[in-house]
N, CA, C and O of each residue as an XYZ file, in Angstrom:
388
protein
N       0.852     -1.180      0.000
C       0.000      0.000      0.000
C       0.901      1.247      0.000
O       1.789      1.388      0.840
N       0.656      2.118     -0.932
C       1.472      3.318     -1.016
C       0.783      4.482     -0.309
O      -0.442      4.557     -0.216
N       1.603      5.356      0.168
C       1.068      6.562      0.813
C       0.993      7.668     -0.217
O       1.946      7.904     -0.959
N      -0.131      8.339     -0.260
C      -0.301      9.450     -1.185
C      -0.404     10.743     -0.394
O      -1.131     10.817      0.596
N       0.321     11.752     -0.829
C       0.191     13.036     -0.119
C      -1.220     13.594     -0.325
O      -1.806     13.477     -1.402
N      -1.720     14.176      0.694
C      -3.062     14.782      0.633
C      -2.914     16.300      0.655
O      -2.026     16.860      1.297
N      -3.805     16.922     -0.058
C      -3.826     18.382     -0.024
C      -4.807     18.805      1.065
O      -5.980     18.433      1.051
N      -4.314     19.559      1.970
C      -5.148     20.046      3.057
C      -5.099     21.566      3.033
O      -4.032     22.172      2.932
N      -6.264     22.156      3.126
C      -6.336     23.617      3.172
C      -7.141     24.017      4.394
O      -8.152     23.394      4.720
N      -6.694     25.033      5.047
C      -7.429     25.577      6.178
C      -7.910     26.959      5.762
O      -7.128     27.811      5.340
N      -9.193     27.153      5.891
C      -9.794     28.432      5.528
C     -10.484     28.973      6.766
O     -11.384     28.333      7.309
N     -10.073     30.130      7.206
C     -10.601     30.706      8.441
C     -11.257     32.059      8.177
O     -10.679     33.106      8.467
N     -12.460     32.026      7.630
C     -13.143     33.301      7.386
C     -13.607     33.920      8.702
O     -13.659     33.254      9.736
N     -13.934     35.172      8.644
C     -14.444     35.852      9.837
C     -15.709     35.174     10.331
O     -15.902     35.006     11.535
N     -16.574     34.783      9.397
C     -17.805     34.065      9.706
C     -18.441     33.643      8.384
O     -18.045     34.117      7.320
N     -19.422     32.756      8.455
C     -20.166     32.354      7.270
C     -20.854     33.570      6.653
O     -20.917     33.704      5.430
N     -21.362     34.441      7.496
C     -22.035     35.652      7.015
C     -21.059     36.555      6.261
O     -21.432     37.182      5.269
N     -19.821     36.622      6.726
C     -18.797     37.397      6.022
C     -18.560     36.823      4.633
O     -18.405     37.577      3.672
N     -18.531     35.503      4.514
C     -18.345     34.862      3.207
C     -19.484     35.263      2.274
O     -19.243     35.615      1.120
N     -20.712     35.215      2.760
C     -21.868     35.604      1.948
C     -21.743     37.068      1.532
O     -21.906     37.394      0.356
N     -21.459     37.938      2.475
C     -21.343     39.367      2.170
C     -20.203     39.646      1.195
O     -20.338     40.499      0.318
N     -19.103     38.952      1.334
C     -17.940     39.156      0.464
C     -18.176     38.652     -0.954
O     -17.510     39.093     -1.891
N     -19.109     37.740     -1.112
C     -19.364     37.136     -2.422
C     -20.072     38.077     -3.395
O     -19.982     37.895     -4.610
N     -20.769     39.074     -2.872
C     -21.493     39.993     -3.735
C     -22.913     39.559     -4.058
O     -23.589     40.227     -4.841
N     -23.387     38.459     -3.479
C     -24.761     38.005     -3.776
C     -25.801     38.835     -3.040
O     -26.997     38.740     -3.316
N     -25.336     39.645     -2.103
C     -26.196     40.598     -1.406
C     -25.598     41.977     -1.651
O     -24.411     42.200     -1.412
N     -26.421     42.893     -2.126
C     -25.940     44.240     -2.431
C     -25.567     44.970     -1.142
O     -26.340     45.025     -0.185
N     -24.369     45.521     -1.153
C     -23.908     46.324     -0.022
C     -23.289     47.599     -0.595
O     -22.348     47.548     -1.387
N     -23.830     48.727     -0.184
C     -23.378     50.010     -0.722
C     -22.008     50.419     -0.189
O     -21.226     51.054     -0.896
N     -21.727     50.059      1.042
C     -20.488     50.491      1.689
C     -19.615     49.268      1.984
O     -19.668     48.716      3.083
N     -18.805     48.843      0.990
C     -17.996     47.631      1.147
C     -16.956     47.741      2.249
O     -16.422     46.725      2.694
N     -16.661     48.942      2.693
C     -15.702     49.105      3.789
C     -16.255     48.453      5.065
O     -15.488     48.116      5.967
N     -17.571     48.277      5.142
C     -18.182     47.624      6.304
C     -17.786     46.155      6.402
O     -17.802     45.574      7.487
N     -17.429     45.552      5.256
C     -16.956     44.166      5.313
C     -15.440     44.066      5.175
O     -14.833     43.114      5.666
N     -14.831     45.037      4.514
C     -13.372     44.986      4.349
C     -12.625     45.525      5.567
O     -11.480     45.143      5.812
N     -13.262     46.402      6.324
C     -12.647     46.968      7.529
C     -13.647     46.967      8.689
O     -14.049     48.031      9.162
N     -14.045     45.792      9.141
C     -15.066     45.721     10.191
C     -14.633     46.367     11.505
O     -15.475     46.773     12.307
N     -13.335     46.460     11.724
C     -12.863     47.073     12.970
C     -13.331     48.520     13.120
O     -13.354     49.048     14.231
N     -13.700     49.159     12.022
C     -14.202     50.531     12.066
C     -15.664     50.602     12.500
O     -16.153     51.668     12.873
N     -16.370     49.446     12.450
C     -17.814     49.431     12.704
C     -18.240     48.486     13.820
O     -19.261     48.722     14.465
N     -17.487     47.435     14.056
C     -17.875     46.401     15.019
C     -17.368     46.754     16.411
O     -16.412     46.156     16.906
N     -18.004     47.708     17.023
C     -17.624     48.158     18.358
C     -17.865     47.042     19.376
O     -18.942     46.446     19.403
N     -16.878     46.764     20.199
C     -16.994     45.680     21.175
C     -18.059     45.950     22.243
O     -18.453     45.036     22.967
N     -18.519     47.176     22.342
C     -19.627     47.482     23.255
C     -20.914     46.862     22.715
O     -21.762     46.407     23.484
N     -21.053     46.847     21.388
C     -22.265     46.325     20.745
C     -22.156     44.864     20.333
O     -23.166     44.163     20.270
N     -20.953     44.398     20.052
C     -20.759     43.051     19.507
C     -19.709     42.283     20.294
O     -18.624     42.797     20.567
N     -20.039     41.057     20.652
C     -19.073     40.191     21.335
C     -18.052     39.628     20.347
O     -16.953     39.229     20.734
N     -18.431     39.601     19.065
C     -17.538     39.056     18.039
C     -17.860     39.704     16.702
O     -18.902     40.335     16.523
N     -16.928     39.526     15.766
C     -17.197     40.019     14.425
C     -18.289     39.185     13.775
O     -19.005     39.685     12.907
N     -18.434     37.940     14.170
C     -19.522     37.121     13.637
C     -20.867     37.769     13.948
O     -21.741     37.827     13.082
N     -21.039     38.252     15.159
C     -22.287     38.935     15.518
C     -22.491     40.168     14.646
O     -23.600     40.432     14.180
N     -21.426     40.912     14.429
C     -21.506     42.102     13.577
C     -21.935     41.736     12.157
O     -22.858     42.340     11.611
N     -21.265     40.745     11.555
C     -21.590     40.358     10.176
C     -22.993     39.759     10.076
O     -23.685     39.961      9.078
N     -23.408     39.032     11.096
C     -24.769     38.474     11.106
C     -25.789     39.600     11.109
O     -26.736     39.590     10.324
N     -25.596     40.563     11.987
C     -26.533     41.691     12.052
C     -26.533     42.483     10.746
O     -27.591     42.897     10.271
N     -25.366     42.692     10.170
C     -25.265     43.428      8.908
C     -26.011     42.686      7.794
O     -26.761     43.302      7.037
N     -25.811     41.383      7.692
C     -26.489     40.602      6.660
C     -27.996     40.575      6.889
O     -28.770     40.676      5.936
N     -28.411     40.441      8.125
C     -29.847     40.474      8.435
C     -30.442     41.828      8.064
O     -31.531     41.891      7.494
N     -29.742     42.898      8.378
C     -30.219     44.259      8.069
C     -30.328     44.476      6.557
O     -31.308     45.044      6.075
N     -29.319     44.021      5.817
C     -29.307     44.228      4.362
C     -30.373     43.414      3.637
O     -30.789     43.783      2.538
N     -30.819     42.319      4.235
C     -31.776     41.446      3.547
C     -33.175     41.476      4.149
O     -34.062     40.772      3.666
N     -33.392     42.266      5.177
C     -34.689     42.249      5.864
C     -35.856     42.693      4.983
O     -37.000     42.325      5.251
N     -35.593     43.461      3.957
C     -36.664     43.941      3.095
C     -37.034     42.984      1.970
O     -37.892     43.298      1.144
N     -36.401     41.837      1.933
C     -36.640     40.876      0.859
C     -37.065     39.530      1.434
O     -36.302     38.888      2.155
N     -38.281     39.106      1.113
C     -38.771     37.825      1.630
C     -37.913     36.652      1.178
O     -37.691     35.723      1.955
N     -37.425     36.671     -0.057
C     -36.690     35.518     -0.569
C     -35.218     35.529     -0.184
O     -34.570     34.484     -0.246
N     -34.667     36.673      0.213
C     -33.253     36.762      0.594
C     -33.056     36.913      2.102
O     -31.926     36.825      2.583
N     -34.119     37.135      2.847
C     -34.004     37.459      4.278
C     -33.165     36.403      5.000
O     -33.549     35.236      5.083
N     -32.029     36.830      5.512
C     -31.100     35.915      6.168
C     -31.492     35.682      7.614
O     -31.905     36.595      8.329
N     -31.350     34.440      8.018
C     -31.571     34.051      9.404
C     -30.635     32.894      9.719
O     -30.462     31.994      8.896
N     -30.036     32.909     10.890
C     -29.174     31.798     11.287
C     -29.984     30.519     11.460
O     -29.445     29.418     11.342
N     -31.270     30.662     11.738
C     -32.124     29.505     11.975
C     -32.345     28.622     10.759
O     -32.334     27.396     10.869
N     -32.544     29.238      9.604
C     -32.790     28.488      8.377
C     -32.304     29.320      7.198
O     -32.714     30.467      7.016
N     -31.422     28.721      6.403
C     -30.886     29.416      5.236
C     -31.954     29.453      4.141
O     -32.427     28.400      3.711
N     -32.339     30.639      3.686
C     -33.354     30.738      2.638
C     -32.911     30.049      1.339
O     -31.717     29.953      1.057
N     -33.869     29.581      0.567
C     -33.595     28.890     -0.693
C     -32.761     29.739     -1.649
O     -32.023     29.202     -2.475
N     -32.874     31.053     -1.542
C     -32.102     31.950     -2.402
C     -30.624     31.580     -2.402
O     -29.992     31.548     -3.458
N     -30.070     31.299     -1.222
C     -28.640     31.024     -1.084
C     -28.267     29.619     -1.562
O     -27.085     29.310     -1.710
N     -29.263     28.771     -1.803
C     -29.020     27.403     -2.275
C     -29.188     27.250     -3.785
O     -29.061     26.144     -4.310
N     -29.468     28.327     -4.477
C     -29.538     28.273     -5.939
C     -28.132     28.022     -6.480
O     -27.154     28.537     -5.940
N     -28.037     27.240     -7.530
C     -26.735     26.862     -8.080
C     -25.856     28.079     -8.378
O     -24.679     28.093     -8.018
N     -26.412     29.088     -9.025
C     -25.645     30.287     -9.392
C     -25.141     31.020     -8.134
O     -23.990     31.454     -8.079
N     -26.000     31.147     -7.152
C     -25.651     31.857     -5.913
C     -24.606     31.064     -5.127
O     -23.635     31.630     -4.624
N     -24.816     29.746     -5.027
C     -23.829     28.895     -4.346
C     -22.453     29.041     -4.993
O     -21.437     29.146     -4.306
N     -22.438     29.046     -6.309
C     -21.169     29.167     -7.051
C     -20.475     30.489     -6.713
O     -19.267     30.518     -6.475
N     -21.233     31.565     -6.694
C     -20.655     32.878     -6.379
C     -20.106     32.908     -4.949
O     -19.047     33.482     -4.697
N     -20.828     32.291     -4.027
C     -20.366     32.248     -2.633
C     -19.098     31.403     -2.537
O     -18.132     31.803     -1.889
N     -19.101     30.234     -3.181
C     -17.944     29.336     -3.117
C     -16.705     29.954     -3.772
O     -15.584     29.695     -3.334
N     -16.894     30.762     -4.807
C     -15.758     31.411     -5.467
C     -15.059     32.418     -4.556
O     -13.911     32.791     -4.795
N     -15.760     32.852     -3.514
C     -15.172     33.767     -2.537
C     -14.068     33.072     -1.745
O     -13.131     33.712     -1.268
N     -14.194     31.757     -1.614
C     -13.240     30.971     -0.825
C     -12.059     30.635     -1.730
O     -12.094     29.648     -2.466
N     -11.024     31.449     -1.675
C      -9.853     31.308     -2.530
C      -9.029     30.081     -2.165
O      -8.916     29.719     -0.993
N      -8.457     29.446     -3.184
C      -7.563     28.324     -2.972
C      -8.253     27.004     -2.767
O      -7.586     26.007     -2.490
N      -9.577     26.954     -2.894
C     -10.323     25.733     -2.696
C     -10.947     25.280     -4.013
O     -11.454     26.099     -4.778
N     -10.909     23.987     -4.271
C     -11.530     23.417     -5.467
C     -12.724     22.584     -5.015
O     -12.557     21.508     -4.441
N     -13.915     23.080     -5.272
C     -15.136     22.398     -4.837
C     -15.781     21.584     -5.949
O     -16.910     21.113     -5.809
N     -15.055     21.418     -7.063
C     -15.646     20.668     -8.187
C     -15.550     19.172     -7.976
O     -15.997     18.399     -8.823
């Protein structure tokens, strides 16, 4: 039995919500809110950047029934093949094919 080297990649995004926001599948007028969260995620309001990105994504999608984000259940919008592809392309260095 021969040993084959395995490719292992570690991807440590700020949060799943950050990946969604970074993908562009949700319109965000001020991209600095995701590129420089330290300017907006005050520790008085947020225990983590994940909380900040979750609130931001919920706020940006609250006006849309089909896109409204919730940690409880991912809306079908995000499971569409085209949308999934755009989100996955945000994760650099990974081959999901």
